[in-house]
VEXDRENTOR-160491 format. One record per residue: residue in three letters; y, x, z of N, C-alpha, C, CB in turn. Coordinates in steps of 0.02 Angstrom, whole numbers, padded with zeros to 5 digits, always signed. Each point is the difference from the previous one (the first is absolute). Glycine has a CB too. Layout:
ALAYXZYXZYXZYXZ;...
REM end
This chain:
UNK-00070+00026-00018+00089-00023+00013+00051+00038-00003-00032-00061+00064;UNK+00075+00060-00088+00088+00028-00012+00016-00070+00033+00027+00088-00136;UNK-00009+00015+00168+00092-00060+00064+00055+00061-00068-00031-00014+00245;UNK+00040-00055-00191+00098+00064-00063+00022-00057+00058+00023+00040-00208;UNK+00047+00038+00226+00079+00026+00020+00026-00036-00034+00004+00108+00022;UNK+00030-00140+00006+00071-00011-00047+00053-00014+00057-00056-00060-00118;UNK+00134+00115+00101+00025+00020+00059+00030-00008-00058-00041+00061+00115;UNK+00111-00067-00094+00085+00006-00018+00037+00058+00050+00007-00145-00033;UNK+00035+00190+00007+00003+00054+00056+00065+00012-00019-00118+00054+00021;UNK+00157-00065+00018+00098+00001-00020+00026+00089+00040+00037-00188+00028;UNK-00053+00214-00106+00012+00082-00005+00083+00015+00012-00109+00017-00097;UNK+00112+00021+00137+00077+00031+00023-00016+00093+00034+00056-00161+00050;UNK-00109+00176-00106+00009+00080+00045+00046+00041-00013-00099+00009+00006;UNK+00065+00032+00013+00066+00108-00007+00000-00014-00048-00024+00119+00060;UNK-00028-00112-00101+00019+00050-00023+00006-00052-00060-00047+00120+00065;UNK+00100-00192-00087+00026-00015-00037+00067-00019+00006-00098-00011-00025;UNK+00148+00065+00002+00072-00015+00014+00036-00076-00015+00000+00126-00027;UNK-00001-00178+00110+00037-00041-00044+00097-00014+00002-00137-00053+00011;UNK+00151+00126-00039+00083+00012-00003-00003-00033-00084+00038+00140+00096;UNK-00109-00131-00126+00008-00064-00083+00026-00074+00025-00125+00050-00072;UNK+00153-00048+00043+00002-00078-00014-00092-00038-00043+00175+00031-00026;UNK-00153+00022-00002-00082-00071-00025-00042+00076-00018+00055-00162-00095;UNK-00127+00146+00108-00046+00054+00002-00027+00006-00098-00047-00034+00166;UNK+00030+00087-00174-00014+00020-00091-00083-00007+00006+00115+00110-00041;UNK-00138-00061-00029-00054-00006-00017-00008+00078+00060-00006-00084-00152;UNK+00022+00147+00173-00029+00037+00068+00025-00022+00054-00015+00091-00048;UNK+00031-00159+00053-00015-00014+00073-00046-00041-00001+00098+00016+00043;UNK-00148-00040-00109-00030-00038+00031-00068+00060+00002+00064-00138-00036;UNK-00081+00172-00023-00023+00057+00033-00007+00048+00053+00015-00030-00071;UNK+00039+00020+00109-00025+00002+00087+00007-00030+00014+00007+00058+00036;UNK-00009-00111-00053-00041-00071+00035-00084-00004+00005+00104-00066-00056;UNK-00117+00089-00007-00075-00005-00038-00027+00073+00045+00028-00063-00157;UNK-00018+00087+00161+00001+00075+00038-00025-00015+00082+00118+00052-00082;UNK-00074-00089+00111+00011+00003+00095-00072-00065-00001+00188+00022+00050;UNK-00161-00072-00097-00082-00080+00018-00053+00059-00003+00026-00151-00091;UNK-00025+00206+00028-00075+00031+00007+00004+00037+00033-00039-00010-00080;UNK+00072+00038+00144-00052+00040+00037-00006-00050+00057+00029+00132-00033;UNK+00014-00185+00032-00023-00054+00048-00089+00002-00046+00151-00096+00042;UNK-00148+00075-00075-00084-00007-00049-00028+00055+00041+00023-00034-00147;UNK-00017+00092+00090-00051+00078+00036-00012-00005+00075+00061+00092-00082;UNK+00006-00104+00140-00003+00015+00081-00076-00047+00004+00160+00011+00054;UNK-00150-00070-00061-00015-00039+00030-00078-00028-00020+00130-00009+00019;UNK-00161+00063-00083-00057+00018-00025-00035+00060-00015+00036-00082-00023;UNK-00013+00132+00058-00022+00054+00013+00016+00012+00086+00014+00037-00137;UNK+00025-00064+00140-00010-00010+00100+00047+00078+00003-00168-00071+00049;UNK+00240+00032-00070+00074+00065+00000+00054-00038+00033-00017+00066-00125;UNK+00011-00064+00178+00043-00028+00015+00065+00035+00007-00084-00063+00036;UNK+00106+00109-00014+00058+00028-00038+00011-00033-00062-00019+00102+00048;UNK-00015-00074-00103+00026-00071-00054+00019-00041+00025-00060+00004-00067;UNK+00021-00062+00077+00049-00055+00053+00067+00016+00020-00099-00025+00050;UNK+00081+00039-00020+00098+00009+00028+00037+00051+00016-00016-00078+00046;UNK-00008+00115-00131+00058+00026-00066+00036-00069-00051-00090+00129-00017;UNK+00027-00173+00078+00035-00092-00098+00063-00033+00057-00175-00097-00087;UNK+00131+00089+00111+00050-00047+00044+00069+00017+00044-00111-00043+00007;UNK+00130-00010+00003+00047-00007+00057-00026+00025+00092+00043-00111-00098;UNK-00007+00106+00161-00030-00004+00031+00022-00108+00037-00014+00184+00000;UNK+00014-00197-00030+00010-00068-00036-00065-00045-00031+00111+00060-00028;UNK-00118-00007+00025-00045-00042-00084-00067-00079+00088-00043+00210-00174;UNK+00035-00230+00116-00036-00078+00041-00048-00040-00077+00143-00039+00115;UNK-00210+00069-00094-00036-00037-00082-00021-00061+00012-00052+00096-00047;UNK+00059-00138-00001-00011-00076+00070-00091-00016-00106+00242-00106+00123;UNK-00263+00062-00085-00051-00012-00030-00038-00073+00001+00005+00120+00020;UNK-00045-00139-00055-00038-00064+00020-00095+00013+00014+00113-00072-00087;UNK-00122+00080+00140-00084+00014-00011-00038-00016-00014+00006+00024+00037;UNK-00079-00001-00037-00054-00064-00030-00016-00064-00001-00028+00068+00012;UNK+00067-00061+00080-00022-00082+00019+00053-00056-00003-00078+00051+00082;UNK+00143+00012-00123+00056-00077-00014+00046+00015+00053-00085-00109-00039;UNK+00092+00159+00102+00074+00015+00035+00012+00062-00035-00007-00053+00125;UNK+00102+00004-00108+00016+00071-00025+00038+00053+00064+00019-00065-00135;UNK-00008+00126+00135-00044+00067+00013+00038+00028+00013-00077+00007-00056;UNK+00135+00033+00065+00056+00056+00001-00019+00062+00032+00081-00085+00004;UNK-00056+00129+00004-00006+00078+00038+00070+00037-00005-00132+00018-00038;UNK+00154+00020+00087+00059+00054+00000-00050+00073-00011+00105-00074+00097;UNK-00048+00093-00139-00020+00074+00000-00038+00053+00037+00079-00030-00037;UNK-00055+00045+00073-00021+00026+00047-00090-00014+00020+00140-00009+00027;UNK-00123-00081-00008-00124-00006+00014-00032+00019-00072-00020-00141+00091;UNK+00067+00108-00191-00020-00033-00039-00023+00117-00010+00081-00191-00044;UNK-00048+00257+00036-00001+00037-00022-00049+00016+00082+00114+00009-00117;UNK-00129-00026+00159-00033+00061+00033-00053-00043+00014+00090+00086+00053;UNK-00110-00147-00101-00053-00021+00023-00055+00003-00089+00076-00086+00134;UNK-00030+00166-00174-00047+00016-00039-00033+00075+00013+00060-00085-00079;UNK-00143+00095+00090-00031+00054+00022-00004+00060-00062-00067-00084+00088;UNK+00118+00151-00086+00026+00053-00045-00059+00023+00005+00122+00023+00010;UNK-00124-00020-00087-00064+00044-00026-00049-00054-00008+00018+00116+00063;UNK-00026-00164-00048-00022-00033-00012-00023-00099-00096+00045+00112+00157;UNK-00111-00080-00179+00083-00026-00064-00056-00059+00000+00091+00117-00110;UNK-00070-00174+00067+00004-00086+00041+00028-00041-00062+00040+00031+00143;UNK-00111-00051-00199-00045+00011-00083+00091-00056-00022-00222-00008+00005;UNK+00296+00021+00011+00038-00053-00001+00054+00045-00068-00019-00071+00157;UNK+00027+00040-00190+00036-00017-00067+00042-00050+00000-00083+00036-00050;UNK+00142+00005+00024+00079-00061+00024+00031+00034-00065+00035-00020+00168;UNK-00035-00052-00203+00066+00016-00088+00044-00047+00039-00071+00008-00154;UNK+00118-00001+00125+00082-00022-00010+00039-00040-00061-00002+00103+00061;UNK+00017-00167-00025-00037-00072-00067+00079-00009-00027-00129-00099+00073;UNK+00167+00129-00033+00086-00029-00015+00051+00032+00049-00041-00125-00034;UNK+00086+00156+00019+00062+00036+00041+00047-00041-00038-00033+00133+00033;UNK+00075-00171+00023+00066-00033-00054+00055+00035+00042-00040-00140-00046;UNK+00099+00182+00030+00059+00016+00012+00030-00029-00020-00012+00072+00011;UNK+00085-00108+00066+00046-00009-00001+00064+00031+00034-00076-00072-00028;UNK+00128+00100+00011+00022+00057-00024-00012+00052+00059+00085-00058-00085;UNK-00067+00075+00158-00041+00035+00019-00064-00033+00062+00108+00086-00043;UNK-00133-00100-00001-00083-00046+00052-00040-00010-00039+00042-00075+00077;UNK-00099+00094-00066-00064+00022-00037-00054-00059+00054+00035+00167-00044;UNK-00060-00198-00006-00068-00065+00019-00046+00017-00039+00058-00104+00022;UNK-00153+00146-00002-00043+00026+00002-00033-00039+00008+00030+00078+00019;UNK-00078-00144-00091-00064-00039+00033-00035+00052-00023+00007-00133+00001;UNK-00059+00157+00049-00077+00039-00022-00049-00052+00017+00026+00130+00029;UNK-00101-00112-00078-00061+00003+00050-00032+00032+00018-00003-00053-00020;UNK-00020+00036+00048-00088+00025+00029-00050+00013+00003+00025-00020+00013;UNK-00105+00029-00022-00028-00022+00023-00070+00067+00000+00075-00133-00027;UNK-00105+00079+00072-00086+00059+00028-00010-00029-00031-00044+00043+00099;UNK+00003-00012-00132-00036-00016-00048-00042+00027-00049+00068-00047+00029;UNK-00034+00035-00110-00042+00028-00053+00075+00024-00004-00125-00069-00060;UNK+00186+00090+00067+00062+00026+00000+00004-00012-00118-00007+00119+00171;UNK+00077-00075-00196+00001-00046-00058-00037+00049-00062+00125-00076+00044;
REM end
């Protein structure tokens, strides 16, 4: 059975210059790189990569397999990543929406087969 997680993350990373009025292609590339830090860190047991990807104010929100709304703060979320433990977890970016200096990314994570 394939389990998918669809999350929306507001991307306000220190790697993005918020002084710009509109984010361009270069910034979209930076956004993708930061999201991939998250994917790689959670898949390969590298909490330091996940910590680099998000601000300390990170909050992950999702609906679990029982249909219950869940949320986790950065410290707890990153603290649950087991160092050097591979987790068969594959992520892909569905959409990035950029409006002025704010970006919203929708990603899908598959724990079963990958893409």
